[in-house]
N, C-alpha and C positions, 0 to 999 in steps of 0.2 A: 560632384565628388563621390557620390554614393555608387554610381554605376561602375566606374573603374575599380573601386575598392571591392565591390561584390564580385566583379569579373575576376580580379586577381585572387580573391579568396577561393572562388570555385576552382580556378585553374590550379592553385596550390594543392587543393584536396584531390583533384582528379588526375594530375600528372603522374603520381606514383601508381595509381590504379591503371592508367593507360600503359605505363612502362611495364607493369606486371603482366598485363594481358598480352603485350607484345614480346614477352620473355626477355626484356632488356635489363631486369634487375638480377643481381647475383643471388645465389642461394644463400641460406643462413649459415652455411659452413664457412663462407668466405667473408662474412661481415664481422668486424670487430665489435663485439657486444659491449665492451667497456666504453668505447668512444660513442656509440649510440646512446648509452645511458648518460654519459657526461653531456652530450649535446642536448638531450631531452631535459636534464636537470638544470642546465644553464638557461635554457629557454623558460622553464618554469620559474626559476629565481628571478629572471628579468621581468617577467609578467607580474609577479607578486611585488617586486620592488617598484615598478612603474605605477602600479595601482595604489600603493600605500604612501609613497613619498609625495608631499605637496611641493610643487615648484612655483615660486612666486613669479608673477608676470614680468617684473623688472629683471629677474635673473635670466629670463629666456631671450632677452634682446642683447645683441652684440654691442660691445663698446666701441668698436672700430666702425667709422662711418661708411666706408664702401661695403663692408659686410652687412651692415644694418640695412642699407638700401637694397641689396640683393635679398636679404631675409624678408624685408617688407614686400618687395616685389613678388616673391614666391608665396609669402603668407597671405597676401590679398589677391591672389590668383591673377597677377599681372594687371590689376585694377580693371578687369573686364566689366564689372558692374558699373563702375563710374563712367567708363567709355560708352557702355550701352545706354546709360542714362543721358549722357551728353549728346548722343547721336540719334539712336532710334527713338527713345522715349521723347526727346525734344522735338523731333520731326513729327511724330504722331500727334503730340500735344498741339503743335503749331497748326497742323492740318485740321485737327478737330476744332480748334478755336476759330479758324477761318471758315470752316464749314458751318459752325454754329452761328457766326456773324452773318454769313450769306443767307442762311435759313431764316434768321430772325428779322433781318432788315430788308432783304431783297424779295425772297419768296413770300414771306408774310406781308410785306408791303404791297406786292402785286395782288395777292389774294384780297387784302383789305381794300385796295383801290377798286378792284372789280366789284366787290360787294357794295361799296359806297356808290359807285357809278350806277349799278343796277337799282339801288334804292332811289337815287336821284332821278333816274329815268322814269321809274315807276311813279314817283310823286309828280313829276312833270306831266306824264301821260295821264295821270288820274284827273288832273284839272282840265285837260284838253279834250276829254271825251264829250262828244256832242250827241252821239247816238246815231249819226248819219253814216251810212255805209260808204259814201264816196270819200269822206274824210279818212276812213280807215284804209281804203284802197290807195289814196294819194300818199299816205304815210308809208305803206308797204312798198309802193312804187319808188318813192324817194330813197328809202333805206336800201332796197335791192340795187338801185342805180348807183348809189354811193359805194356799196360793197363791190359791184362790178367794176367801177372805176379804180378802186384800190387794187383789185386783183389784176387788172390789165394795165396798170401803170408802167411796168417795164416795157411793154410793147409800144405804147404810144407816147409815153411821158418824155422819152428822149427826143422825139420829133418836135414836141411842143417846146422843149427847152432850146433845141437847135433853132427853131423858128424865132423864138423870143430873143435869142442872142444875135440874130441877123438884123433885127429891127433897130 
């Protein structure tokens, strides 16, 4: 509301100056000074009256229902704030709640699972340490073989499933 009002105020002040610079205003000989004085005084009286008279809120509303609806529609800026709250704010709130739920339960759950799995593996590995290097080599060989099988599953896994379905 402030931007259009400031723009209109600036334009009201600048239009006479622009008209004067373009020589579009008549000279003072052609202006009726009495009418200029009356217009200025009526504006001044209107500003003083509007500033001093208290208008009760109930008096400002229309008694006729169709006019009251139009008055409320214009007075509440076409209810843009309520429409904005029901659309944009609701959508952003819903997305943020879904994101918070996903972060809390899925992402944190995966991170906590990896942490617990690593602790469990460490505790299991701690009791299986024998100090012999062939045991370590066998563990590494089994782990690398298992990871290789997992990574190459799309290449040979379908052949195994096809063979098993024929049996």
